[in-house]
C-alpha positions as CSV (number, residue, x, y, z in Angstrom):
1,M,-148.5,-125.6,-55.7
2,H,-147.4,-127.6,-52.7
3,E,-146.6,-131.3,-52.9
4,P,-149.6,-133.5,-52.3
5,T,-149.6,-136.4,-49.9
6,P,-151.2,-139.5,-51.2
7,P,-153.3,-141.5,-48.7
8,L,-150.9,-144.4,-48.7
9,A,-152.5,-146.5,-45.9
10,T,-155.9,-146.2,-47.6
11,I,-154.5,-147.1,-51.0
12,A,-152.6,-150.1,-49.6
13,A,-155.7,-151.5,-47.9
14,A,-157.9,-150.8,-51.0
15,L,-155.5,-152.5,-53.4
16,R,-155.3,-155.6,-51.3
17,R,-159.1,-155.7,-50.8
18,E,-159.9,-155.2,-54.5
19,R,-157.2,-157.6,-55.7
20,E,-158.5,-160.3,-53.4
21,R,-162.1,-159.5,-54.4
22,A,-161.0,-160.0,-58.1
23,G,-159.2,-163.3,-57.1
24,I,-156.0,-162.4,-58.9
25,S,-152.3,-162.5,-57.7
26,L,-150.0,-159.6,-57.2
27,A,-148.1,-160.6,-60.3
28,E,-151.3,-160.8,-62.4
29,L,-152.5,-157.4,-61.3
30,A,-149.1,-155.9,-62.0
31,R,-149.1,-157.5,-65.5
32,R,-152.7,-156.2,-66.3
33,A,-151.8,-152.7,-65.1
34,G,-148.4,-152.6,-66.9
35,L,-146.5,-152.1,-63.6
36,A,-143.5,-153.8,-62.1
37,K,-144.5,-156.4,-59.5
38,S,-142.1,-154.7,-57.0
39,T,-143.9,-151.4,-57.5
40,L,-147.3,-153.0,-56.8
41,S,-145.8,-154.8,-53.8
42,Q,-144.6,-151.5,-52.4
43,L,-148.0,-149.9,-52.9
44,E,-149.8,-152.8,-51.1
45,A,-147.2,-152.4,-48.3
46,G,-148.1,-148.7,-47.9
47,T,-144.8,-147.4,-49.3
48,G,-144.0,-145.8,-52.6
49,N,-145.5,-142.7,-54.2
50,P,-148.3,-143.6,-56.6
51,S,-149.2,-141.2,-59.3
52,I,-152.7,-140.6,-60.7
53,E,-151.7,-142.5,-63.8
54,T,-150.6,-145.6,-61.7
55,L,-153.8,-145.6,-59.7
56,W,-156.0,-145.2,-62.8
57,S,-154.1,-148.1,-64.5
58,L,-154.7,-150.2,-61.3
59,G,-158.4,-149.2,-61.2
60,V,-158.9,-150.2,-64.9
61,A,-157.1,-153.5,-64.3
62,L,-159.3,-154.2,-61.3
63,G,-162.5,-153.0,-63.0
64,V,-163.2,-150.4,-60.3
65,P,-163.4,-146.6,-60.2
66,F,-160.3,-144.7,-59.2
67,S,-162.0,-143.4,-56.1
68,R,-162.4,-146.9,-54.7
69,L,-158.6,-147.0,-54.4
70,V,-158.1,-143.7,-52.6
71,E,-161.3,-143.0,-50.6
72,P,-161.2,-143.6,-46.8
73,P,-164.4,-144.8,-45.0
74,V,-167.0,-142.0,-44.9
75,D,-169.0,-140.6,-42.0
76,Q,-172.6,-139.5,-42.6
77,V,-171.7,-135.8,-42.4
78,R,-168.4,-135.0,-44.0
79,V,-166.5,-131.8,-44.4
80,I,-163.3,-131.4,-46.3
81,R,-161.7,-128.0,-45.6
82,A,-159.8,-126.2,-48.4
83,G,-156.3,-127.7,-48.8
84,E,-157.3,-130.9,-47.0
85,G,-158.3,-134.4,-48.3
86,P,-156.5,-137.1,-50.3
87,R,-154.4,-135.2,-52.9
88,L,-152.7,-136.9,-55.8
89,Q,-150.5,-135.3,-58.4
90,A,-150.0,-136.3,-62.1
91,D,-146.6,-137.6,-63.2
92,Q,-146.0,-135.2,-66.1
93,A,-148.4,-132.2,-65.6
94,D,-149.1,-129.5,-63.0
95,F,-152.4,-131.2,-62.2
96,V,-153.6,-132.2,-58.7
97,V,-156.9,-133.8,-57.8
98,T,-158.5,-134.1,-54.4
99,L,-161.2,-136.7,-54.1
100,L,-164.1,-135.0,-52.3
101,A,-166.7,-137.8,-52.5
102,A,-166.9,-141.3,-54.0
103,G,-170.1,-142.7,-55.2
104,S,-171.4,-145.9,-53.7
105,P,-171.2,-149.1,-55.8
106,H,-174.8,-148.2,-56.8
107,T,-174.4,-144.6,-57.7
108,R,-170.9,-144.9,-59.4
109,R,-170.1,-141.2,-59.3
110,D,-167.0,-139.5,-57.8
111,V,-166.5,-135.8,-57.1
112,Y,-163.0,-134.2,-57.3
113,L,-161.5,-130.8,-56.9
114,M,-158.8,-130.2,-59.6
115,E,-156.0,-127.7,-59.4
116,L,-154.2,-126.9,-62.6
117,E,-151.2,-124.7,-63.5
118,P,-150.1,-123.7,-66.9
119,G,-147.3,-125.8,-68.4
120,Q,-147.5,-129.5,-69.3
121,P,-151.0,-130.5,-70.1
122,R,-152.6,-133.6,-68.6
123,E,-153.2,-136.3,-71.2
124,A,-155.6,-138.8,-69.6
125,A,-156.1,-142.3,-70.8
126,A,-159.5,-143.7,-71.3
127,H,-161.3,-144.7,-68.1
128,L,-163.8,-147.5,-67.6
129,P,-166.3,-148.0,-70.5
130,G,-169.3,-145.7,-70.2
131,S,-167.5,-143.1,-68.0
132,V,-168.6,-139.5,-68.5
133,E,-166.8,-136.5,-67.1
134,H,-168.7,-133.4,-65.9
135,L,-166.5,-130.3,-65.4
136,V,-167.3,-126.9,-63.8
137,V,-164.5,-124.3,-63.8
138,G,-164.4,-122.3,-60.6
139,A,-161.5,-120.0,-61.5
140,G,-159.0,-119.5,-64.4
141,R,-159.3,-120.9,-67.9
142,V,-159.0,-124.5,-68.9
143,L,-158.9,-126.4,-72.2
144,A,-160.6,-129.7,-71.7
145,G,-162.3,-132.5,-73.5
146,P,-161.6,-135.5,-75.7
147,V,-158.3,-135.4,-77.6
148,G,-158.8,-133.3,-80.7
149,E,-162.1,-131.9,-79.4
150,A,-161.0,-129.9,-76.3
151,I,-162.9,-126.7,-75.6
152,E,-161.9,-123.6,-73.7
153,L,-163.8,-123.1,-70.4
154,G,-163.8,-120.1,-68.0
155,P,-165.2,-119.5,-64.6
156,G,-168.7,-120.9,-64.2
157,D,-168.6,-122.8,-67.5
158,Y,-169.7,-126.4,-67.6
159,A,-168.8,-129.2,-70.0
160,S,-169.6,-132.9,-70.2
161,F,-167.7,-135.3,-72.3
162,P,-166.9,-139.0,-72.6
163,G,-164.3,-140.2,-70.1
164,D,-163.8,-143.6,-71.8
165,V,-161.7,-142.1,-74.6
166,P,-158.3,-140.3,-74.3
167,H,-158.9,-136.8,-73.1
168,H,-157.0,-133.6,-72.4
169,Y,-156.8,-131.0,-69.5
170,E,-154.7,-127.9,-70.0
171,A,-154.6,-124.9,-67.7
172,L,-154.3,-121.6,-69.7
173,E,-153.8,-119.8,-66.4
174,N,-153.8,-120.9,-62.7
175,S,-157.2,-122.7,-62.4
176,W,-159.4,-124.8,-60.3
177,A,-162.4,-126.8,-61.2
178,V,-164.9,-129.4,-59.9
179,L,-164.9,-132.7,-61.8
180,V,-167.7,-135.2,-61.4
181,M,-166.8,-138.7,-62.8
182,E,-169.9,-140.7,-63.7
183,H,-169.3,-144.5,-64.1
184,R,-172.1,-146.3,-65.8
């Protein structure tokens, strides 16, 4: 798996925009997200290397979907070629997501391409209340679902489960899947 490149300029602008929309200070957002103020300051300046976990924490602290922090402005017709798009890697797992499409504030749904390798599983914290994850495995085998209730999925299998509880993703072999996050 090659190293992903986070969309730093997009993330920096989105963090500033959403923090100002929420009317909170840099220090307050850092406190709510459990981050050092210096880390958040670097991210708003377009430097640093944010992980999926950091951006999820910021999204939850701001009350916005993850995608709102990483999605660049969209044209009416959009094509993302294989291997392109905003890619982000997990801190402690061989888990990379590429945001393919973010829902509008009215649809509140995001589409991701996930690439997973065997090794350290991805333990995801609960997302916004009412979130539901829809997963379709394209290749490989994946163990996914709420902690303690994960199910094994293979190519073509679909599963839906609550995203607002801690959940688990584990590649049993090199795998890829499409994930649709629904935010109610």
